[in-house]
Backbone atoms as SQL, in Angstrom:
CREATE TABLE atoms (id INTEGER PRIMARY KEY, chain TEXT, resi INTEGER, resn TEXT, atom TEXT, x REAL, y REAL, z REAL);
INSERT INTO atoms VALUES
  (1, 'A', 1, 'GLN', 'N', 0.745, -1.132, -0.063),
  (2, 'A', 1, 'GLN', 'CA', -0.139, -0.067, -0.387),
  (3, 'A', 1, 'GLN', 'C', 0.840, 1.563, 0.025),
  (4, 'A', 2, 'VAL', 'N', 2.191, 0.965, 0.513),
  (5, 'A', 2, 'VAL', 'CA', 3.172, 2.255, 0.107),
  (6, 'A', 2, 'VAL', 'C', 3.741, 1.891, -0.533),
  (7, 'A', 3, 'GLN', 'N', 3.755, 3.465, -1.721),
  (8, 'A', 3, 'GLN', 'CA', 4.222, 4.002, -2.826),
  (9, 'A', 3, 'GLN', 'C', 5.597, 5.268, -2.918),
  (10, 'A', 4, 'LEU', 'N', 5.839, 5.211, -3.356),
  (11, 'A', 4, 'LEU', 'CA', 6.769, 6.403, -3.481),
  (12, 'A', 4, 'LEU', 'C', 6.810, 6.583, -4.987),
  (13, 'A', 5, 'VAL', 'N', 6.632, 7.777, -5.473),
  (14, 'A', 5, 'VAL', 'CA', 6.936, 8.545, -6.575),
  (15, 'A', 5, 'VAL', 'C', 7.829, 9.246, -7.032),
  (16, 'A', 6, 'GLU', 'N', 8.852, 9.344, -7.698),
  (17, 'A', 6, 'GLU', 'CA', 9.598, 9.986, -8.488),
  (18, 'A', 6, 'GLU', 'C', 9.211, 10.864, -9.452),
  (19, 'A', 7, 'SER', 'N', 9.455, 12.460, -9.785),
  (20, 'A', 7, 'SER', 'CA', 9.385, 13.160, -10.611),
  (21, 'A', 7, 'SER', 'C', 10.227, 13.936, -10.936),
  (22, 'A', 8, 'GLY', 'N', 10.340, 14.673, -11.799),
  (23, 'A', 8, 'GLY', 'CA', 11.581, 15.910, -11.945),
  (24, 'A', 8, 'GLY', 'C', 12.504, 15.643, -12.851),
  (25, 'A', 9, 'GLY', 'N', 12.796, 14.564, -13.239),
  (26, 'A', 9, 'GLY', 'CA', 14.186, 13.757, -14.047),
  (27, 'A', 9, 'GLY', 'C', 13.979, 14.554, -15.218),
  (28, 'A', 10, 'GLY', 'N', 15.136, 14.227, -15.802),
  (29, 'A', 10, 'GLY', 'CA', 15.029, 15.129, -17.562),
  (30, 'A', 10, 'GLY', 'C', 16.219, 14.671, -18.441),
  (31, 'A', 11, 'LEU', 'N', 16.490, 15.964, -19.399),
  (32, 'A', 11, 'LEU', 'CA', 17.589, 16.162, -20.074),
  (33, 'A', 11, 'LEU', 'C', 18.201, 17.344, -19.825),
  (34, 'A', 12, 'VAL', 'N', 19.340, 17.655, -19.321),
  (35, 'A', 12, 'VAL', 'CA', 19.600, 19.441, -19.118),
  (36, 'A', 12, 'VAL', 'C', 21.037, 19.182, -19.871),
  (37, 'A', 13, 'GLN', 'N', 21.742, 20.187, -19.639),
  (38, 'A', 13, 'GLN', 'CA', 23.146, 20.156, -20.075),
  (39, 'A', 13, 'GLN', 'C', 23.835, 21.085, -19.307),
  (40, 'A', 14, 'ALA', 'N', 25.115, 20.474, -18.896),
  (41, 'A', 14, 'ALA', 'CA', 26.146, 20.723, -17.734),
  (42, 'A', 14, 'ALA', 'C', 25.764, 22.009, -17.348),
  (43, 'A', 15, 'GLY', 'N', 25.934, 22.075, -16.013),
  (44, 'A', 15, 'GLY', 'CA', 26.033, 23.454, -15.268),
  (45, 'A', 15, 'GLY', 'C', 24.327, 23.918, -14.855),
  (46, 'A', 16, 'GLU', 'N', 23.415, 23.327, -15.696),
  (47, 'A', 16, 'GLU', 'CA', 21.800, 23.417, -15.479),
  (48, 'A', 16, 'GLU', 'C', 21.332, 22.418, -14.055),
  (49, 'A', 17, 'SER', 'N', 20.392, 23.133, -13.811),
  (50, 'A', 17, 'SER', 'CA', 19.844, 22.401, -12.451),
  (51, 'A', 17, 'SER', 'C', 18.212, 21.396, -12.680),
  (52, 'A', 18, 'LEU', 'N', 18.144, 20.907, -11.531),
  (53, 'A', 18, 'LEU', 'CA', 17.273, 20.006, -11.992),
  (54, 'A', 18, 'LEU', 'C', 16.074, 19.931, -10.684),
  (55, 'A', 19, 'ARG', 'N', 15.134, 19.692, -10.069),
  (56, 'A', 19, 'ARG', 'CA', 14.632, 19.521, -8.487),
  (57, 'A', 19, 'ARG', 'C', 14.147, 18.045, -8.958),
  (58, 'A', 20, 'LEU', 'N', 14.330, 16.890, -8.072),
  (59, 'A', 20, 'LEU', 'CA', 13.476, 15.755, -8.108),
  (60, 'A', 20, 'LEU', 'C', 12.723, 15.742, -6.713),
  (61, 'A', 21, 'SER', 'N', 11.484, 15.499, -7.033),
  (62, 'A', 21, 'SER', 'CA', 10.502, 14.954, -5.785),
  (63, 'A', 21, 'SER', 'C', 10.313, 13.816, -5.939),
  (64, 'A', 22, 'CYS', 'N', 9.944, 13.458, -4.552),
  (65, 'A', 22, 'CYS', 'CA', 9.206, 11.688, -4.109),
  (66, 'A', 22, 'CYS', 'C', 8.519, 12.108, -3.185),
  (67, 'A', 23, 'ALA', 'N', 7.115, 11.135, -3.694),
  (68, 'A', 23, 'ALA', 'CA', 6.003, 11.564, -2.731),
  (69, 'A', 23, 'ALA', 'C', 5.685, 10.726, -2.402),
  (70, 'A', 24, 'ALA', 'N', 5.857, 9.738, -1.165),
  (71, 'A', 24, 'ALA', 'CA', 4.873, 9.114, -0.477),
  (72, 'A', 24, 'ALA', 'C', 3.447, 8.737, -0.168),
  (73, 'A', 25, 'SER', 'N', 2.836, 7.937, -0.590),
  (74, 'A', 25, 'SER', 'CA', 1.719, 8.001, -0.226),
  (75, 'A', 25, 'SER', 'C', 1.316, 6.319, 0.393),
  (76, 'A', 26, 'GLY', 'N', 0.060, 6.107, 0.773),
  (77, 'A', 26, 'GLY', 'CA', 0.109, 4.781, 1.313),
  (78, 'A', 26, 'GLY', 'C', -0.680, 4.838, 2.929),
  (79, 'A', 27, 'SER', 'N', -0.755, 3.698, 3.585),
  (80, 'A', 27, 'SER', 'CA', -1.000, 3.527, 4.590),
  (81, 'A', 27, 'SER', 'C', 0.501, 3.992, 5.736),
  (82, 'A', 28, 'ILE', 'N', 0.778, 4.978, 5.748),
  (83, 'A', 28, 'ILE', 'CA', 1.905, 5.390, 6.450),
  (84, 'A', 28, 'ILE', 'C', 1.266, 5.625, 8.137),
  (85, 'A', 29, 'PHE', 'N', 2.287, 5.343, 8.875),
  (86, 'A', 29, 'PHE', 'CA', 2.164, 6.539, 10.417),
  (87, 'A', 29, 'PHE', 'C', 3.143, 7.303, 10.351),
  (88, 'A', 30, 'SER', 'N', 4.325, 7.326, 10.045),
  (89, 'A', 30, 'SER', 'CA', 5.242, 8.442, 9.728),
  (90, 'A', 30, 'SER', 'C', 6.554, 7.525, 8.755),
  (91, 'A', 31, 'ILE', 'N', 7.429, 8.661, 8.794),
  (92, 'A', 31, 'ILE', 'CA', 8.766, 8.659, 7.747),
  (93, 'A', 31, 'ILE', 'C', 9.634, 8.864, 7.967),
  (94, 'A', 32, 'ASN', 'N', 10.680, 8.307, 8.745),
  (95, 'A', 32, 'ASN', 'CA', 11.719, 8.653, 9.187),
  (96, 'A', 32, 'ASN', 'C', 12.519, 9.003, 8.284),
  (97, 'A', 33, 'ALA', 'N', 13.882, 8.503, 8.221),
  (98, 'A', 33, 'ALA', 'CA', 14.691, 8.880, 7.166),
  (99, 'A', 33, 'ALA', 'C', 14.159, 8.608, 5.598),
  (100, 'A', 34, 'MET', 'N', 14.692, 9.769, 4.890),
  (101, 'A', 34, 'MET', 'CA', 14.608, 9.261, 3.365),
  (102, 'A', 34, 'MET', 'C', 15.726, 9.636, 2.729),
  (103, 'A', 35, 'ARG', 'N', 15.895, 9.504, 1.607),
  (104, 'A', 35, 'ARG', 'CA', 17.152, 8.847, 0.961),
  (105, 'A', 35, 'ARG', 'C', 17.176, 9.094, -1.133),
  (106, 'A', 36, 'TRP', 'N', 18.158, 9.687, -1.384),
  (107, 'A', 36, 'TRP', 'CA', 18.286, 9.763, -2.423),
  (108, 'A', 36, 'TRP', 'C', 19.420, 8.907, -2.974),
  (109, 'A', 37, 'TYR', 'N', 19.064, 7.686, -3.860),
  (110, 'A', 37, 'TYR', 'CA', 19.976, 7.036, -4.541),
  (111, 'A', 37, 'TYR', 'C', 20.608, 7.184, -5.718),
  (112, 'A', 38, 'ARG', 'N', 21.607, 6.921, -6.899),
  (113, 'A', 38, 'ARG', 'CA', 21.910, 6.865, -7.943),
  (114, 'A', 38, 'ARG', 'C', 22.416, 5.795, -8.487),
  (115, 'A', 39, 'GLN', 'N', 22.248, 5.760, -9.912),
  (116, 'A', 39, 'GLN', 'CA', 22.601, 4.255, -10.403),
  (117, 'A', 39, 'GLN', 'C', 23.194, 4.856, -11.730),
  (118, 'A', 40, 'PRO', 'N', 24.751, 5.194, -12.035),
  (119, 'A', 40, 'PRO', 'CA', 25.024, 5.627, -13.040),
  (120, 'A', 40, 'PRO', 'C', 24.853, 4.457, -14.319),
  (121, 'A', 41, 'PRO', 'N', 24.711, 4.770, -15.548),
  (122, 'A', 41, 'PRO', 'CA', 24.596, 3.455, -16.355),
  (123, 'A', 41, 'PRO', 'C', 26.084, 2.553, -16.294),
  (124, 'A', 42, 'GLY', 'N', 25.382, 0.786, -15.960),
  (125, 'A', 42, 'GLY', 'CA', 27.087, 0.070, -15.872),
  (126, 'A', 42, 'GLY', 'C', 27.617, 0.327, -14.028),
  (127, 'A', 43, 'LYS', 'N', 27.234, 1.256, -13.829),
  (128, 'A', 43, 'LYS', 'CA', 27.673, 1.058, -12.203),
  (129, 'A', 43, 'LYS', 'C', 27.130, 0.966, -11.080),
  (130, 'A', 44, 'GLN', 'N', 27.426, 0.765, -9.697),
  (131, 'A', 44, 'GLN', 'CA', 26.404, 0.147, -8.700),
  (132, 'A', 44, 'GLN', 'C', 25.905, 1.673, -8.227),
  (133, 'A', 45, 'ARG', 'N', 24.693, 1.280, -7.638),
  (134, 'A', 45, 'ARG', 'CA', 24.058, 2.224, -7.044),
  (135, 'A', 45, 'ARG', 'C', 24.480, 2.870, -5.739),
  (136, 'A', 46, 'GLU', 'N', 24.434, 4.091, -5.881),
  (137, 'A', 46, 'GLU', 'CA', 25.386, 5.097, -4.929),
  (138, 'A', 46, 'GLU', 'C', 24.313, 6.067, -3.823),
  (139, 'A', 47, 'LEU', 'N', 24.350, 6.323, -2.386),
  (140, 'A', 47, 'LEU', 'CA', 23.944, 6.745, -2.088),
  (141, 'A', 47, 'LEU', 'C', 24.372, 8.293, -2.084),
  (142, 'A', 48, 'VAL', 'N', 23.524, 9.461, -2.416),
  (143, 'A', 48, 'VAL', 'CA', 23.824, 10.673, -2.975),
  (144, 'A', 48, 'VAL', 'C', 23.618, 11.599, -1.704),
  (145, 'A', 49, 'ALA', 'N', 22.419, 11.358, -1.056),
  (146, 'A', 49, 'ALA', 'CA', 21.822, 12.151, 0.029),
  (147, 'A', 49, 'ALA', 'C', 20.936, 11.475, 0.693),
  (148, 'A', 50, 'ALA', 'N', 21.060, 11.612, 2.099),
  (149, 'A', 50, 'ALA', 'CA', 19.809, 11.054, 3.259),
  (150, 'A', 50, 'ALA', 'C', 19.297, 12.559, 3.973),
  (151, 'A', 51, 'ILE', 'N', 18.242, 12.378, 4.507),
  (152, 'A', 51, 'ILE', 'CA', 17.755, 13.170, 5.416),
  (153, 'A', 51, 'ILE', 'C', 17.072, 12.456, 6.615),
  (154, 'A', 52, 'THR', 'N', 16.941, 13.041, 7.783),
  (155, 'A', 52, 'THR', 'CA', 16.262, 13.030, 8.921),
  (156, 'A', 52, 'THR', 'C', 14.836, 13.216, 9.163),
  (157, 'A', 53, 'SER', 'N', 14.210, 12.480, 10.138),
  (158, 'A', 53, 'SER', 'CA', 12.908, 12.922, 10.373),
  (159, 'A', 53, 'SER', 'C', 13.342, 14.469, 10.695),
  (160, 'A', 54, 'GLY', 'N', 13.976, 14.701, 11.320),
  (161, 'A', 54, 'GLY', 'CA', 14.438, 16.153, 12.036),
  (162, 'A', 54, 'GLY', 'C', 15.363, 17.156, 11.390),
  (163, 'A', 55, 'GLY', 'N', 15.416, 16.491, 9.956),
  (164, 'A', 55, 'GLY', 'CA', 15.565, 17.557, 9.058),
  (165, 'A', 55, 'GLY', 'C', 17.810, 17.484, 8.861),
  (166, 'A', 56, 'SER', 'N', 18.001, 16.386, 9.643),
  (167, 'A', 56, 'SER', 'CA', 19.622, 16.278, 9.606),
  (168, 'A', 56, 'SER', 'C', 19.460, 16.004, 7.949),
  (169, 'A', 57, 'THR', 'N', 20.914, 16.768, 7.678),
  (170, 'A', 57, 'THR', 'CA', 21.383, 15.701, 6.225),
  (171, 'A', 57, 'THR', 'C', 22.887, 15.183, 6.190),
  (172, 'A', 58, 'GLY', 'N', 22.606, 14.393, 5.212),
  (173, 'A', 58, 'GLY', 'CA', 24.044, 14.236, 4.826),
  (174, 'A', 58, 'GLY', 'C', 24.480, 13.714, 3.359),
  (175, 'A', 59, 'TYR', 'N', 25.300, 14.450, 2.621),
  (176, 'A', 59, 'TYR', 'CA', 25.897, 14.030, 1.282),
  (177, 'A', 59, 'TYR', 'C', 26.826, 13.231, 1.225),
  (178, 'A', 60, 'ALA', 'N', 27.362, 12.918, -0.173),
  (179, 'A', 60, 'ALA', 'CA', 28.141, 12.038, -1.097),
  (180, 'A', 60, 'ALA', 'C', 28.768, 13.382, -1.415),
  (181, 'A', 61, 'ASP', 'N', 30.580, 12.775, -1.003),
  (182, 'A', 61, 'ASP', 'CA', 31.363, 13.929, -1.560),
  (183, 'A', 61, 'ASP', 'C', 31.237, 14.646, -2.779),
  (184, 'A', 62, 'SER', 'N', 30.884, 13.596, -3.549),
  (185, 'A', 62, 'SER', 'CA', 30.785, 14.058, -5.162),
  (186, 'A', 62, 'SER', 'C', 29.462, 14.967, -5.348),
  (187, 'A', 63, 'VAL', 'N', 28.500, 15.265, -4.284),
  (188, 'A', 63, 'VAL', 'CA', 27.567, 15.890, -4.805),
  (189, 'A', 63, 'VAL', 'C', 27.253, 17.360, -3.907),
  (190, 'A', 64, 'LYS', 'N', 28.785, 17.294, -2.698),
  (191, 'A', 64, 'LYS', 'CA', 28.563, 18.142, -1.438),
  (192, 'A', 64, 'LYS', 'C', 28.592, 19.558, -2.301),
  (193, 'A', 65, 'GLY', 'N', 27.971, 20.779, -1.676),
  (194, 'A', 65, 'GLY', 'CA', 27.978, 22.006, -2.343),
  (195, 'A', 65, 'GLY', 'C', 27.055, 22.151, -3.643),
  (196, 'A', 66, 'ARG', 'N', 26.789, 21.137, -4.068),
  (197, 'A', 66, 'ARG', 'CA', 25.987, 21.191, -5.450),
  (198, 'A', 66, 'ARG', 'C', 24.601, 20.707, -5.446),
  (199, 'A', 67, 'PHE', 'N', 24.120, 19.728, -4.562),
  (200, 'A', 67, 'PHE', 'CA', 22.676, 19.344, -4.621),
  (201, 'A', 67, 'PHE', 'C', 22.394, 19.415, -2.920),
  (202, 'A', 68, 'THR', 'N', 21.429, 19.288, -2.587),
  (203, 'A', 68, 'THR', 'CA', 20.592, 19.790, -1.461),
  (204, 'A', 68, 'THR', 'C', 18.982, 19.083, -1.085),
  (205, 'A', 69, 'ILE', 'N', 19.439, 18.433, -0.175),
  (206, 'A', 69, 'ILE', 'CA', 18.030, 17.572, 0.111),
  (207, 'A', 69, 'ILE', 'C', 17.499, 17.770, 0.932),
  (208, 'A', 70, 'SER', 'N', 15.824, 18.186, 1.087),
  (209, 'A', 70, 'SER', 'CA', 14.684, 18.570, 1.763),
  (210, 'A', 70, 'SER', 'C', 13.852, 17.804, 1.984),
  (211, 'A', 71, 'ARG', 'N', 12.720, 18.075, 2.687),
  (212, 'A', 71, 'ARG', 'CA', 11.670, 17.100, 2.976),
  (213, 'A', 71, 'ARG', 'C', 10.605, 18.251, 3.193),
  (214, 'A', 72, 'ASP', 'N', 9.245, 17.720, 3.245),
  (215, 'A', 72, 'ASP', 'CA', 7.816, 18.378, 3.751),
  (216, 'A', 72, 'ASP', 'C', 7.421, 17.188, 4.521),
  (217, 'A', 73, 'ASN', 'N', 6.975, 17.076, 5.479),
  (218, 'A', 73, 'ASN', 'CA', 6.795, 16.143, 6.843),
  (219, 'A', 73, 'ASN', 'C', 5.212, 16.309, 6.138),
  (220, 'A', 74, 'ALA', 'N', 4.500, 17.545, 5.968),
  (221, 'A', 74, 'ALA', 'CA', 2.874, 17.450, 5.571),
  (222, 'A', 74, 'ALA', 'C', 2.705, 16.810, 4.802),
  (223, 'A', 75, 'LYS', 'N', 3.623, 16.707, 3.371),
  (224, 'A', 75, 'LYS', 'CA', 3.605, 15.726, 2.149),
  (225, 'A', 75, 'LYS', 'C', 4.098, 15.083, 2.192),
  (226, 'A', 76, 'ASN', 'N', 4.662, 14.408, 3.081),
  (227, 'A', 76, 'ASN', 'CA', 5.431, 13.240, 3.196),
  (228, 'A', 76, 'ASN', 'C', 6.111, 13.433, 1.225),
  (229, 'A', 77, 'THR', 'N', 6.659, 13.867, 1.436),
  (230, 'A', 77, 'THR', 'CA', 7.764, 14.449, 0.322),
  (231, 'A', 77, 'THR', 'C', 9.176, 14.621, 0.511),
  (232, 'A', 78, 'VAL', 'N', 10.078, 13.998, -0.238),
  (233, 'A', 78, 'VAL', 'CA', 11.753, 14.930, -0.455),
  (234, 'A', 78, 'VAL', 'C', 11.975, 15.007, -1.552),
  (235, 'A', 79, 'TYR', 'N', 12.879, 16.174, -1.340),
  (236, 'A', 79, 'TYR', 'CA', 13.353, 16.361, -2.794),
  (237, 'A', 79, 'TYR', 'C', 14.855, 16.843, -2.673),
  (238, 'A', 80, 'LEU', 'N', 15.453, 16.935, -3.918),
  (239, 'A', 80, 'LEU', 'CA', 16.520, 16.904, -3.964),
  (240, 'A', 80, 'LEU', 'C', 17.217, 18.028, -5.279),
  (241, 'A', 81, 'GLN', 'N', 17.631, 18.821, -5.041),
  (242, 'A', 81, 'GLN', 'CA', 17.546, 20.034, -5.385),
  (243, 'A', 81, 'GLN', 'C', 19.693, 20.124, -6.064),
  (244, 'A', 82, 'MET', 'N', 19.290, 19.704, -7.566),
  (245, 'A', 82, 'MET', 'CA', 20.816, 19.561, -8.043),
  (246, 'A', 82, 'MET', 'C', 20.844, 20.450, -9.270),
  (247, 'A', 83, 'ASN', 'N', 22.248, 21.588, -8.247),
  (248, 'A', 83, 'ASN', 'CA', 22.524, 22.353, -9.157),
  (249, 'A', 83, 'ASN', 'C', 24.128, 22.105, -9.842),
  (250, 'A', 84, 'SER', 'N', 24.286, 23.294, -10.914),
  (251, 'A', 84, 'SER', 'CA', 25.656, 22.907, -11.734),
  (252, 'A', 84, 'SER', 'C', 26.320, 21.136, -11.832),
  (253, 'A', 85, 'LEU', 'N', 25.182, 21.204, -12.315),
  (254, 'A', 85, 'LEU', 'CA', 25.101, 19.282, -13.066),
  (255, 'A', 85, 'LEU', 'C', 26.163, 19.318, -13.555),
  (256, 'A', 86, 'LYS', 'N', 26.860, 17.908, -13.854),
  (257, 'A', 86, 'LYS', 'CA', 27.451, 17.543, -14.467),
  (258, 'A', 86, 'LYS', 'C', 27.730, 16.139, -15.217),
  (259, 'A', 87, 'PRO', 'N', 28.331, 16.130, -16.462),
  (260, 'A', 87, 'PRO', 'CA', 27.845, 14.706, -17.141),
  (261, 'A', 87, 'PRO', 'C', 27.811, 13.169, -16.519),
  (262, 'A', 88, 'GLU', 'N', 29.135, 13.450, -14.810),
  (263, 'A', 88, 'GLU', 'CA', 28.661, 12.140, -14.323),
  (264, 'A', 88, 'GLU', 'C', 27.647, 12.134, -13.423),
  (265, 'A', 89, 'ASP', 'N', 26.978, 13.322, -13.073),
  (266, 'A', 89, 'ASP', 'CA', 25.627, 13.009, -12.253),
  (267, 'A', 89, 'ASP', 'C', 24.327, 11.942, -13.509),
  (268, 'A', 90, 'THR', 'N', 24.758, 11.772, -14.428),
  (269, 'A', 90, 'THR', 'CA', 23.833, 11.334, -15.196),
  (270, 'A', 90, 'THR', 'C', 23.449, 9.518, -14.815),
  (271, 'A', 91, 'ALA', 'N', 22.470, 9.586, -14.092),
  (272, 'A', 91, 'ALA', 'CA', 21.833, 8.474, -13.394),
  (273, 'A', 91, 'ALA', 'C', 20.484, 7.995, -13.747),
  (274, 'A', 92, 'VAL', 'N', 19.789, 6.972, -12.805),
  (275, 'A', 92, 'VAL', 'CA', 18.794, 6.465, -12.210),
  (276, 'A', 92, 'VAL', 'C', 18.679, 7.025, -11.208),
  (277, 'A', 93, 'TYR', 'N', 17.976, 7.931, -10.599),
  (278, 'A', 93, 'TYR', 'CA', 17.978, 8.274, -9.135),
  (279, 'A', 93, 'TYR', 'C', 16.505, 8.098, -8.811),
  (280, 'A', 94, 'HIS', 'N', 16.661, 7.270, -8.035),
  (281, 'A', 94, 'HIS', 'CA', 15.817, 6.577, -6.942),
  (282, 'A', 94, 'HIS', 'C', 15.563, 7.111, -5.614),
  (283, 'A', 95, 'CYS', 'N', 14.474, 7.447, -4.841),
  (284, 'A', 95, 'CYS', 'CA', 14.173, 7.734, -3.453),
  (285, 'A', 95, 'CYS', 'C', 13.960, 6.472, -2.635),
  (286, 'A', 96, 'ASN', 'N', 14.230, 6.653, -1.445),
  (287, 'A', 96, 'ASN', 'CA', 13.979, 5.706, -0.720),
  (288, 'A', 96, 'ASN', 'C', 13.514, 6.350, 0.738),
  (289, 'A', 97, 'ALA', 'N', 12.292, 5.417, 1.288),
  (290, 'A', 97, 'ALA', 'CA', 12.102, 5.843, 3.154),
  (291, 'A', 97, 'ALA', 'C', 12.269, 4.902, 4.098),
  (292, 'A', 98, 'ASP', 'N', 12.557, 5.022, 5.570),
  (293, 'A', 98, 'ASP', 'CA', 11.829, 4.298, 6.451),
  (294, 'A', 98, 'ASP', 'C', 10.720, 4.685, 6.660),
  (295, 'A', 99, 'VAL', 'N', 9.614, 3.987, 6.145),
  (296, 'A', 99, 'VAL', 'CA', 8.235, 4.266, 6.490),
  (297, 'A', 99, 'VAL', 'C', 8.427, 2.921, 8.068),
  (298, 'A', 100, 'GLU', 'N', 7.266, 4.194, 8.675),
  (299, 'A', 100, 'GLU', 'CA', 6.948, 3.224, 10.265),
  (300, 'A', 100, 'GLU', 'C', 5.125, 3.041, 9.361),
  (301, 'A', 101, 'ALA', 'N', 4.692, 1.670, 10.313),
  (302, 'A', 101, 'ALA', 'CA', 3.534, 1.693, 9.713),
  (303, 'A', 101, 'ALA', 'C', 2.821, 1.847, 11.033),
  (304, 'A', 102, 'HIS', 'N', 1.485, 1.647, 11.105),
  (305, 'A', 102, 'HIS', 'CA', 0.564, 1.874, 12.437),
  (306, 'A', 102, 'HIS', 'C', 1.018, 1.052, 13.314),
  (307, 'A', 103, 'THR', 'N', 1.202, 0.039, 13.235),
  (308, 'A', 103, 'THR', 'CA', 1.748, -0.956, 14.160),
  (309, 'A', 103, 'THR', 'C', 3.355, -0.503, 14.603),
  (310, 'A', 104, 'GLY', 'N', 3.765, 0.193, 14.259),
  (311, 'A', 104, 'GLY', 'CA', 5.057, 0.329, 14.526),
  (312, 'A', 104, 'GLY', 'C', 6.509, -0.295, 13.934),
  (313, 'A', 105, 'TYR', 'N', 5.681, -1.036, 13.244),
  (314, 'A', 105, 'TYR', 'CA', 6.704, -1.724, 12.152),
  (315, 'A', 105, 'TYR', 'C', 7.539, -0.972, 11.248),
  (316, 'A', 106, 'VAL', 'N', 8.864, -0.464, 10.938),
  (317, 'A', 106, 'VAL', 'CA', 9.395, 0.214, 9.495),
  (318, 'A', 106, 'VAL', 'C', 9.894, -0.768, 9.162),
  (319, 'A', 107, 'PHE', 'N', 10.005, -0.204, 7.637),
  (320, 'A', 107, 'PHE', 'CA', 10.081, -1.140, 6.674),
  (321, 'A', 107, 'PHE', 'C', 10.849, -0.034, 5.793),
  (322, 'A', 108, 'VAL', 'N', 11.755, -0.503, 5.012),
  (323, 'A', 108, 'VAL', 'CA', 12.247, 0.292, 3.692),
  (324, 'A', 108, 'VAL', 'C', 11.588, 0.578, 2.565),
  (325, 'A', 109, 'THR', 'N', 11.192, 1.302, 2.042),
  (326, 'A', 109, 'THR', 'CA', 10.310, 1.578, 0.337),
  (327, 'A', 109, 'THR', 'C', 11.036, 2.377, -0.416),
  (328, 'A', 110, 'TRP', 'N', 11.347, 1.570, -1.894),
  (329, 'A', 110, 'TRP', 'CA', 11.844, 2.348, -2.706),
  (330, 'A', 110, 'TRP', 'C', 11.193, 2.838, -4.279),
  (331, 'A', 111, 'GLY', 'N', 11.369, 4.064, -4.527),
  (332, 'A', 111, 'GLY', 'CA', 10.476, 4.430, -5.913),
  (333, 'A', 111, 'GLY', 'C', 10.555, 3.734, -7.187),
  (334, 'A', 112, 'GLN', 'N', 10.341, 4.298, -7.960),
  (335, 'A', 112, 'GLN', 'CA', 10.580, 3.340, -9.438),
  (336, 'A', 112, 'GLN', 'C', 11.576, 3.827, -9.956),
  (337, 'A', 113, 'GLY', 'N', 11.936, 5.221, -9.592),
  (338, 'A', 113, 'GLY', 'CA', 13.042, 6.151, -10.374),
  (339, 'A', 113, 'GLY', 'C', 12.702, 7.136, -11.581),
  (340, 'A', 114, 'THR', 'N', 13.845, 8.050, -11.407),
  (341, 'A', 114, 'THR', 'CA', 13.681, 8.894, -12.544),
  (342, 'A', 114, 'THR', 'C', 14.868, 9.184, -13.215),
  (343, 'A', 115, 'GLN', 'N', 14.826, 9.101, -14.508),
  (344, 'A', 115, 'GLN', 'CA', 16.437, 9.277, -14.731),
  (345, 'A', 115, 'GLN', 'C', 17.082, 10.532, -15.275),
  (346, 'A', 116, 'VAL', 'N', 18.065, 11.058, -15.220),
  (347, 'A', 116, 'VAL', 'CA', 18.618, 12.440, -14.907),
  (348, 'A', 116, 'VAL', 'C', 19.690, 12.342, -16.132),
  (349, 'A', 117, 'THR', 'N', 19.503, 12.805, -17.055),
  (350, 'A', 117, 'THR', 'CA', 20.752, 13.075, -17.994),
  (351, 'A', 117, 'THR', 'C', 21.404, 14.390, -18.400),
  (352, 'A', 118, 'VAL', 'N', 22.244, 14.109, -18.329),
  (353, 'A', 118, 'VAL', 'CA', 23.358, 15.765, -18.043),
  (354, 'A', 118, 'VAL', 'C', 24.328, 15.387, -19.537),
  (355, 'A', 119, 'SER', 'N', 24.029, 16.559, -20.716),
  (356, 'A', 119, 'SER', 'CA', 24.547, 16.255, -21.634),
  (357, 'A', 119, 'SER', 'C', 25.914, 17.290, -21.453),
  (358, 'A', 120, 'SER', 'N', 27.083, 17.333, -21.972),
  (359, 'A', 120, 'SER', 'CA', 28.475, 18.321, -21.887),
  (360, 'A', 120, 'SER', 'C', 28.101, 19.387, -23.185);
């Protein structure tokens, strides 16, 4: 019943910006941490950014200073503002979230992914 849906990906030129959104819906008591991962073509999936329920953030060194993760708890949505994009940022971006069910059980849910392509 819990679903994460990403949006905002697309094709941009190097130096431009995109903002990704990931909205959670379904039977949710609360959402703890939310994260953005990416998987470039032929590469392993890597953690890009994370944000706790209290708003603490962390970033991969490769995106620090360029990307900003934020969340709107009222909308159960996490965002990734991506500035100064580089061709090496090209990847499928997935969000995930630690979802707490009404029973208190916490599980990880993944979105379907959104493609970000940065041309040089």
